[in-house]
N, C-alpha and C positions, 0 to 999 in steps of 0.2 A: 504494500499499499504506500503511495507517495506520502512524503512528509506533509504535515498539515498546511504548509504554504508553498509547497513545491509547484513549479510549472507556471504557465500562464493563467490569467484569471478566467476561471470557468463559471464563476458565480453569476455573471451577467446572463449566461445561457439558461440559468435555472430560474431567473426571475419571472414573476408574473407580469402581465401587461400593465398593470398599475405601477409596478415597481419601475419598469422601463419608462413609462410615461412621466413619472416624477423625477427621473434623472438618476444619477449615480448615488446620491444619498451619502450616508456616512461611510467614511473610509477608515481602514484600520491603521493605527499608529505603528510606528517602527522603533520607539524608544522604550526603554525599560520604565515600567510604572513605579519601580522602587526609586525613591529619591536618591539621586546622585549615582545610580548604577545603570550602565548601558549594557544591554544584551544584544544589540544588533537589530537589524530590521526584521528579521524573521521572528525572533522571540517576541518583540512587542506587537508585531502584526497579528499574532495569534491571541492577543489578550481577549479580544472580543469573541474569538472562536471559543475560548474556554467558557466565557460567561453566557454565550448564547447558543451552545451546542445543541441542547434539546430543542430549542425553537427552530434551528435551521433543519434539524432532522424532521420535525413535524411539517415544515414548509416543503421539504423534499417529498414527503409522502403525499401531501395535498396536491402538489404540482403534478406529480405523476398520475394521480387520480383525475385531475382536471384535463390532462393531455389525452386521456383515454376516451375514445369515441363512445358515446352512449349506445346501448343496445336498442334496436327498434322494437316496438311493441309487437305482440302476436299478430301475424298477418299484415303488418304494416311496413311500408318501405322506408319510413322515416321515423326517428325517435319522437316520443311525446315529451316536449321540453317542460321542465319544472317551472313552477311559478314562484316568484319572490314575494314576500309580505314584510310589513314593517309595523309590528305592534308596539305600542308605547310601553316602556318599562320605567319604574321608579328609579331615580338616580340612587336614592338611599332606601333600599327596601326595609331597613331596619329602624327607620324613623318615620312614623306615620304623619308627623307634622311637616315633613319636608315634601312640598308638592312638585318639586322638579322632576323632570322625566327625560328620556331619550328614546330614539327610535332604534330598535334592534332588528336586524335583518334575519329572516329565515327563508328557507327554500322548502318546497313541498312537491312530492312526486306521488300523484294518485293514480299512476298508470295501472297498477295491479290491486288497487284497493277494492276489497270485497264488500265494503259497506260499513255502516255505523258500528257494528259489533266486532269488527275485525281488529287485530292488533295494530298498534302504532309503534313504529321503529324510530326513535329519536336519536339522531346523530349530533352529538355535542361538539362544538367547535372549541379549539384551543387557542394557542398563542399566534394566531394568524387569521386572515380572512377565509371565508368559505364561499365557494362558487357553486354553480349548478351541478358539477360533477359529484359533489358531496352526497347527493340523493339519487345519483344515476349509475354510479359505479362502485365496485367493491362491496364489502358488506357495510351497512344493512341491505343495500339495494339488491344484491345477489340472492338474499334470503326472502325478500318480499314476495315474489311470485308464489312460492310454495304455501305461503300463509295469507295471501290476499292483503298484505300489510300496507298501510299508509306510511310513507317514508318522509320524515321531516328532519331538517338540519337547522340548528340554531348557532348563530355567529356569536362569539364571545365578546362581551362588552369591552370597549376600548381597542378592538382590533378590527381590521378590515374597514367596513363602512359603518360599523355600529359603534361609533365614537361620539360620546356626549358633547354638546356645545360647550365652549369655554376653554378649549385648549387642554394641554397636558401638564399643567403646573401641579404642584404638590397638593393644592387645595382640591383639585379634581382627582388626582391619582389615589387619594385616600378612599375612593369608591371603586378602586380596582383590586380585586382579590378573588381567590377561589370561592370564598363564602358568598360574595356578591354574585359570581357567576352561578352558583348553585341556587341562589334565590331567584335569579332570572329564569333558570330552567323550571323551577317549581311554578313561577308565575306564568311562563309561556305555555306549560302543560295545561294549566286551567284555562287560560284565554284561548289558546288554539283549539282546545276541545269545543269551546263554544263557537268560535268562528267557523270551524270546519265541520261542525255537527257530528262530532265523535261521541259515541255512547259512553256513558259513565261506567259501563261494564267492560269497556275495551282495555286490555292490558297494554301498558306502555313499557317498552323495552329500551333502555339507554344503551347506546354504543359510543365509543370513543377511543382514540389511540394516542399514545404518548401522554402528555399532560392532560389532554382531554380524556384519556383512558382513566386517569385518576378521578377526574370529575364525574365520569359515568359511575364508578365504584362509589364515590362519596354521595352522589344523588340517591342511590339506593340506600346507602347508610343513613342519610339525614332525612330522606322523604320516602320511606317505605310505603306509605299510604298513597303516593302518587306514582311511584315507579315499581313496577312488578318484578323486574329483574334487569341485570346489566351485563354487558360484555365489555371488559376493560382490557384493551390490548396494549401491551408494552407500557403499562402504567406505573411510573415511579411513585408509589404511594408513601415511600419513606423519604422525607426531606433529609438532606445531609449537607453540611457546610463544605467539607472537603471530600470530593468524590474522587479520590486517587484509585479506588477499586476499578474505576472504568477501565484503567489501563491493563489490569490483570486479564480482563476478558479479551481485550484487543490483542494482547500478546498471545494469548491462547488461540485466538482465531486466526492469527497470522501463520501459526504453525499447524493448523488443521487442514490436512489434505482433503477432508470430506467437502470443504467448501472452496477448494482451490488454493489453499495456503501451502506453505513449504516448510519442512523441518529445517531448511537451510536458513530461513529467516530467523529462527530462534537462536542461532549461534553468531549472528552478525550484529554489530552495533546499530543503534537506531538510524544513523544517516543512511544505512544501506537498505532500509525498508522501502523498497521501490517496486517497480512493476514486476520484478523477477519472481516474487511470490504470489502473484495473483492468479495463476492458473487460467490464462486468458482463453484457452481452448476448452475448458471443462464447463459443462452445464452448471454444475454446483458452484463454480467460481463466481457466478453472477453476484451473490450476496457480498463477497469480499470486493469485487470490482465496484459495485454500487456504493459500497462503503468508502472506497477511495474517491469516487466521483464526488460524493457528498463532502468528504473532508476537504477536497480542493475547493468546492463551491462555498463552503463555510468561510473560507479565509478571505473572500471578497478580494479587495485589491491590496497587495502588500507593498503600499507605497510608503515612502519615508515622510510621514507626517508627524507632527509633534503630539505629545500626550495632551497638551493644552487644547489642541484643535479637536481631538477626539472627545475630550471631556465637554467642550463646547457643543459639539454635535449631539451628544447625549443629553445635554441640558436643554436643547431646543424644545419649546413647548407649543409651537405653532401647529394647528390642526393637521396640516399636510405631512407632518412627521409621523402621524398615525399610520400612514400607508406603509411605512418601513416597520414600525412596531418594536424597534430595539429598546427605546426608552422605556416602553411599558413593560417588556419582559424583564429588563434589568431591575425595575422597580419590584416586580413580583419575586425575583430571586433574592433581592435585598430584604424584603419584608415577609417572605413566607418559606422559600425552598432552598436557598443556597445553590446546590447543584454545581459547585465550582469544580471543574475538572482540572486536576493538578497532575504533574508528572515529573517528579524530581529524582527518580532512580536513574543512575547512569545508563542503564540499558532500556529505559522507557521507550516505547515506540513512538511517543509524541513528546519528544525531549524539548521541543521549542515552546511548550506551554509555560506561562508564567506561575510563580509560586502563589500560594493562597494570599498572602498579604497584599500582593499586587492586585489581585482581583477584588479583595475587599475594599481596597482603596477607591475603587469606582463608586461604591455605595456612598462612601464619605464625600467624595468630590462632586458627585452628581446630585445626591439627594440629602447630604448632611447626616447620613446614618452611620453610626460607629460600628466597628467590627463586633463589639459586644452586643449591640442591639440586633445585629444580623443573626448572631448565634442564638440569641434568645428567641427570635422570630422562628427559627428552624425548630427549636425545641417545642415551641407553642403549637406549631403546625402538627408535629407528630402527636402531641398530647390531645389535640382536638380531634384528629381523624384516626388515630390509633396506629400510624405507622404501618408496619407489615402484618399487623394483626387487627384489622379494622372492625372485625366482628359484624360484617355486613353479610346477611344471608342472600342467596340467589344472585351472587355476583361471580361470574366466570372470568378469572384472570388468565389471559393468554400471553405468553412470552416465547421469544426465540432464544436459544442458548448461546448464539453468537452475538446477541444484542447486549452491549455493556450495561444498558439500563435495566436489564432484568434482575440485577442484584439488588435493586431498590424496589422491586415489585414482590408479588406473592407468587411463588413458584411451586409450592407444595400445598395440596389440599388441606384445608384447615378444619374441615367438618363435613357432614353429609350434604349440607346446603352451601358450602363454601369451597367449590371446586377450583382447581388450578391446572392449567395445561402448559407445559414446557415443550416446545417444538424443537427437535434436533435440527441443527444447521439452518435455523431460521433467523432472520435479522429483524431490525426494528419495524414493528407494525406490518410485517410481510403478510400476515394473515388477512389484513384489511385490504390489500391491493387486489385489483382486478386479476382474475386467474389468467395464467399464461401457459402455453404448451410446455415451456421449459421448467415449470414449477416442480421441485423435487417431491418424491413420494411422501416424505415426512410432512410437508406443507399441505399436500392434498388431504392426508389423513387428519391433520389438525383441523382444517376447515370442516371435514365431516364430523369431528368430535364436537365442534362449536354448534353445528347444525343439530346434532343429536341432543345436546344439552338444552338448546332452545325449544326443541320439540317436546322434551320432558316438562319444562316449565310452562309452556303454552297449553299443553294438554291438561296440566294440572289446574291452570287458570280457568280453562273452559269447563272442567268438571266442577270447579267451585261455583261457577255461574249457574250450572244446571242444578246443583244441590240447593243453592239459594234462591232458585226460581227466577233469576234474572233473565 
């Protein structure tokens, strides 16, 4: 796998049309964030890579989904395009005296909907915008025909086009958190049931991947009366300040021949982690090659700009900065999750990543948040949601064992109604992607297991309706 900032900029090729429209946006710095210490262009260029790694992976998954052509309906030559809507949501759902609101975008695909009593598959958005592909491709869209399900996706507040008026100053960002997002999901669940004429007896199943996968799990945890079950893909439910364990999985994956890695990589120093270990010709090597592409795209432009310029870009509060989203996600890492990927071991595959103090310094310089407050916020998040033992029933956690984020998720079944699925040789959110002929058998089996678990839960919901006379 190429180094995190090796080669020409491929990030521009991965951007959405909105990203290209609004220009180059923030660029990566090339100086050390540590006062008085220079680590060279590559080291500091990867500062934002370390801080925004999960967000970039989520964007990659979403962009892949959006690029896939939607399937035509039965007997039709052209796909039935989804519709967008904009319900009003309270800016502060925890303060009934605050009358401010914002418009939150959703997409709906009723192509396979069997009617009022059929299930609703709700795809929750994460740290980026959602397009029509969110209800047309991948799951839950692939599972909808079998159940006659209505498919809805809900964009996360402060991302994409669902940005409240008033800019991105600290006074506004205090309304950006996972708890606010969950309140939005609950509110949308009730409002969309009314707008779309969904029966009160229809089961709602939440789906999400990456950070949104955590939201899907937490939606079932916090609103079990509104969410019947959830599928949480690649969901890092345990917040962590220093995510150095990321690199242990990367190192293991680089030496795994099952996904196109090479044992030779494991005995060479990190600068030698290049194309030679990717197994270009192997079908299974796609996961590792895709990882390399993502890593290159995450780096954006490795230009020699000052740290001061980078901090200034992240301090920008004008509304158009919402299209990029880096300021918002940095705020969430500083106030909830941490997730700072570090790599200080001499043989680390991502040796250009900055140390933890360098990354925490961004929270201080951009938002005035101390390292101590960030650590406390991470601990509070785990206390509120339960970390890797969330005690949420009817949540299926799905992970791939080559995805570094699986170490922060639930990978072992916690109880009869708390199942977990770990897919061999699968990468981040690969179960959510549209099926491809080259998908390995383990991924095909994983998707079958997801479908079987949903079948069990949906039949149970139907039986419950019959017994209650609904």
